[in-house]
N, C-alpha and C positions, 0 to 999 in steps of 0.2 A: 262702455265700449263701443266702438264706432262699429257702421253695419255698413256696407253697401251689397250691393246682388249680382252676381254671374249666376252663367248657366252651364249647364255639364255639356260637356262636350259629345260623349253619347248618348243623354238620353234627350237631351233640352230642357232638365224641371231646370228651376232655379235652386242655385244653392247661396244660403249666407254664405259671407265671405269673413272671418274672425281677424281678430288684430295677430292674434299668432300664427294667422299664416304665414305672414314674413319673416316670422324665425323659420318656419320651415320646410320654404322657397331655400335658406343659406345652405341646408342637409346636404350634401349628394351625394351619392352614389358608393364613396367610401367610407362610408362611415362605420363603423365597427367598433364593438365593444364585448365584455362578456354579461349576462347574466345566468346568475349560480352558475359558469361554468361552461356552458354553453356561449356561443357569439351569436350577437345581435350584431346583423345589416339589412342592408337595403336606403330604397330614398323613404324623406318623411312618410306621413300621414295623405297631408294633404294633395297629394300627385304633382304636387305643379312643380312644372321644368319649364325655363326657357319660357317663361310668360305667359306661359298656355294655361286658359284656363284650366282651376282644379273639378273632380268630381264628385257627384253629390252622392251621398254615404250608399245609396243600395247601390250602384256602377263602382265601387272604391272598395265594396265587400265581396260583388259581387267577382269579383277576380287579384282576390287580395289571400296573399299565401303566410300564415302567420308562422306558421317552420317552410325551409328549406334543407332538403337531407339527402344525402346520394343514396345514390340504386344497391350501394353497397359499397361497401372497408371490405378492401383485404391485411391483413398483419403481416408480415414475416418474422414468425420466432424461429429463435436458433434450436434445434432440438438437442445439443447435449449442455449450452448451458443456459434457455432458457433468455435470454437479451430478447430484448423485440429493437425489431428497427423503425427508428423516427428519422424522415426524410433522411439525410444521410448519415446518421449517427446510430451505432445499434444500445442500447439503456438495456439497464440491469434492472428487471422490475421485482427481482424476488418473490417471485409468483410458482407457481406450475399449477393452478386452479385462474386459465384465463380470462375467466366472468370480466374482474372489472379494468383488466387492458380492457375488454371488446369495450365496458362503460364509457373510462376515460379517451377510448378512442372514438364514438359514440359522442361524448359531449365538448371533442374538439374538433368535431368535422356539424355539427348541427350549426344551421344558422335561420337566428328570431329574429323577427320585422324589429322594424330599429323602433318602431312607435310604438311596437310593445313595452306593458309597463305592468308593476304586480306580476310580472313572468313567474310562473312556480315550472318545475318540470320531475318526472318519473321516469324508469325505464323499469321494462321486466321483461331478462334476457329468461330466452327456450334455448336450451341446450339442445339441439338438434340431430348434430352425430360429434367428433372427439376433434372435428376441426373446426366445425360452422358453429353459431349462435348466432339467434335472429334474436333481438332486440324492440322489445316493441313501446315507442316512447309515447309519451303522452304530459302534455303543454300548450298549458292557458296562461296569458293574456291579459289585461284590459288595452283597447285601443279606440280612442273614440267616445271613450264611456259607455265599449260593450264589453263585455266579456265573449272574450275570443278562445276552445276550446280547439285543439286538433290531433290527429295519433296519425304518428310512422311509422311505419315497418320497416329496419335497417336489416342486411343479413352480412353478419362479420363474420369473414374465411379467415382463419388461424393458417398459415405458409408455413409451414418448415423448411427451415436452410440448414446453411450456416454463419455462422457471424467472422467478419477477419477473425478475431482474436482465437478462437477453434477449427480457424482454416488453418490458419499461423502454425496452431499450436500443432495440428494434422502433419502438418506440413516439416514438423521438427525442424522450425527458422526462429536464429534468433540473433542478437546484432552484440553478445559479448560472452567473455569466456572469464569469467574466476578462477584463475589456476591457485591452489593452495601449497606453496613447497615449503621447505627447513631447508636452511645451509649447513651445509656439516656434516646432516641426517634427515633422515622419513619421520614424516609429523609423527604426533602418536595419537595414539586411536580418541584418546580426546579431545585432542587438538581439529582432528577428523569430523567428531563429530558436532562440535561445538561449529565448525566454519558453517557445517551442512543446515543448523538448526539456524545462525543466521539469516544464511540463506531466506531458506521458508519464515521466517518468522519477518524479515523486511517485505518480502513478497508480499504477506498475508497484511500485512502494515499498508499496504500500497491498494491490495484488491478492495481493504475497507474505504478508502479513501474515496475509489470509484476512477479509480485510474483500470483499465481497463486492459492497457496495452502491458500491464505485469501478472510474468509470469515466470515458470522457468521450467526450460524445455529437456534438460538432463545435467539427471548428476552424477558420472563419472568416477567411482573408486580406481587410485593407481595403485604399485606399489611407491610408486614417490611422492607421490602425493592424492587429492583430489581436483576434479576439474568442474565445473558448476557453468550451464549452459542458460541465459536469458535473457528477453525478452528485447532490453533497449541499455544504451549505455550508460546510464543516470544509474541503471539502478546495479548494473554490473560492478561499477563507481563508488556506490553506497556501499555496498555488503565488503566489494576488499576494500571501504576502507574502517569497518568496522568491527570488520575481521582482524586489521593491525590495532584498533581503539581495544582487543580482547588480550593480544598475546604477543604482544609491538611486532617490529619488522619494520617492513618497508615494500611499498607497490609498484612493478615496473610496468610501464605501461609503452603498448605496441599496436600498430595498427595491420590490417589488412584488406585490400581491394577487393572489393567482391563481387562489388558487377555498377552498371546503371543506372538510372531510372528512367521512366518515359520522358521525362526532364531534359534530361542529358546528364543530371549530376551523378557524380561518382559517390558509390555507397561500399563504405569500410564496414568492417568487423574489430572493434577491438577485444586487447588480450590486456588482462589486469593481470599478474606475475605478483599473488604475493605470496614474501620472500620472507618465511618467520628466522629470529632470533637462531644463532647455530645452540645456544644454551635457555633453559627451562628456570623457573622459581624453583626449588628445593635442589640442582642440582647444587653440588658441592666439586667445583673448580680449583686448579692449581695453575695460580697467575704467575708468569711470565717474571723472572727475576732478575737482576743483572749476574746476582751469581746461580749460572748452574745445578748448582748442588745447597740450591738452599728452596726450602718449599711455601709459597703463600697462599694454604686450604682458603677460599671463600667458597660463602653458602651464597646461594644468588639469592636473590630477594626481589625482586624487577627488573623485566627488561625490556619498558618503555623511554624510551630515549635511549639513556647511555646505564651502560649496564650495570646495578646497584647490589653490595650484599656486605656478607657484617667477615671480617680477618677472624679464622678461628682462630690461630694460635694466640693474640692479643683481644678478642672482642672489635677492636676498631672497624668504623666503619670506614666501604671502603665503593670508590666510584667512581667508573671505567673514565677515562679523557673523552674529549669530544671527538679526538679524531678517529680511538677507536668505537666508540656509539657503546654500540651492544653486543661487539667479535669481542672483545679483546684477547689480546694474546696466553691463550688457556688453553688446558685441558680438562675432558672430566672424568675426574677422579671419584666419585660418588654418590653416593643424594641421602637426603633427607629421609627415605621413605625406605634406607635401612636402618633405622636409627635404630641402635638399646639401648633398652634401661638397663644403666650401668650402674650397681649398689655405691651409693657415696657412705666411704667410712669415715671422714674425717673432715673438717676446711682448716685447714693449717693460717692464715690470713684470710685475708678480704682479698686478695687476691691468686690464689691458689687455696683446691680440695685434691683428698684425694677418691680416688675410686676405683672399684676392682674391673679391671679387666676383664667385657666382657666373651672373649673365647680363652685366657690364660686366667681366669682369675687370680691374675696377679695382682698389686698396689702401685697403681698408676697416679701419678704428682700430675692435675692438668691445671690450665687457666681454672676461674670461679666464675661461673654466668652470672649475670647480676641475677637478682630475686630469688639466688638460691642461699637461705637461709637452715641455721643448725637442724628445727624441724622435718629438713628435705632427707629420704627417704634411699632417694631414686635422681642420680642427674640423664638428660639423650645422650647420647653421646655415637658418632661416628669414628670407625674405624678405617685407616687407609693407608696401607703400608707397614703397617703392621705399628701404628701410631693413631692412639685412641682423641680424639678432640669432642669437645665437648660445645653440643646448640647450642644457639643463646634458647633463654626462658620468653620471651614475650613476643614470639613470633612466630607464624605458621608456614613460613616464606612461596609464599603463594599468592596472585595476585588474580585468584580465577572467581 
């Protein structure tokens, strides 16, 4: 290694110039890295800048600071949900004991000299009161072949406030409303409760994924259905689509101008009107035919897309055409919930059986359902307008 001598500009003592000083000079004050979670920053240990002579060891260490720490750190914390504000963002940390939060903040704010190697550090938190934690920090590292140690104390103040999300909730703010209604009827209790559960579970999914904008502002029960107010239009659209996937129907979308934001942009609220089908799986409907005096009873098995079911007179499959969709011209005349176990009297042939009328106990000849064998004792039937109809045996008549 070549050597040359220079003199310290502070004390005048000679300073040995090392070959690696040239590399040090290239490291500027913008140098920044992390060591064990704490930042390293500052100029190189040679203190050589703009061609000036380097300081001797004694003068260098006389003004050397291993650690640069703030006088105090203030951590805004939401008093409602416990979120911590970092920069311009609120972050859910999932903590009620903010000692760990204070340690993270100190680690982020401590700056260790860039020349320090083999750095290790620790912290001893002291809880002063509910909102103040005194952090005793211990750092050691090797600089120019010498082990240096430093101890700093940083008070961390937990300041209580309200995050944007909780502020919006407290102000009953919302961006979209899901209105659950049914065509030509009112939603049943199970449709109402399931729709509410769909909304809650989807919002919970978004919260678990870290979406702080996900919340339900209000759930309103109405005679005609339910209204669910949510925080974003995306959440409103997703909930409406999930309800339709479960129960069928369609979604009508509309928007209302509410105000303008600070930049002059128009702000709208969306309404997602979920229109459930007029019929439900399990309904027995009388489908209109060309002959007004002829009945065509159908037990509904699906209302997703076009209505589908089974014709009770013949056992044939039924599907409404594309124009009628889930609302063919029909009238509800019964329900699978009204089924009765009728006594099987005899099996006439592969097409007909005899059963006892569940009301008059007279013998009736009806269509033979599939999977009814001679060992059967009863057959599920429904009776409407004096006629007994056997129900299919291979379907629960429910999509849910």
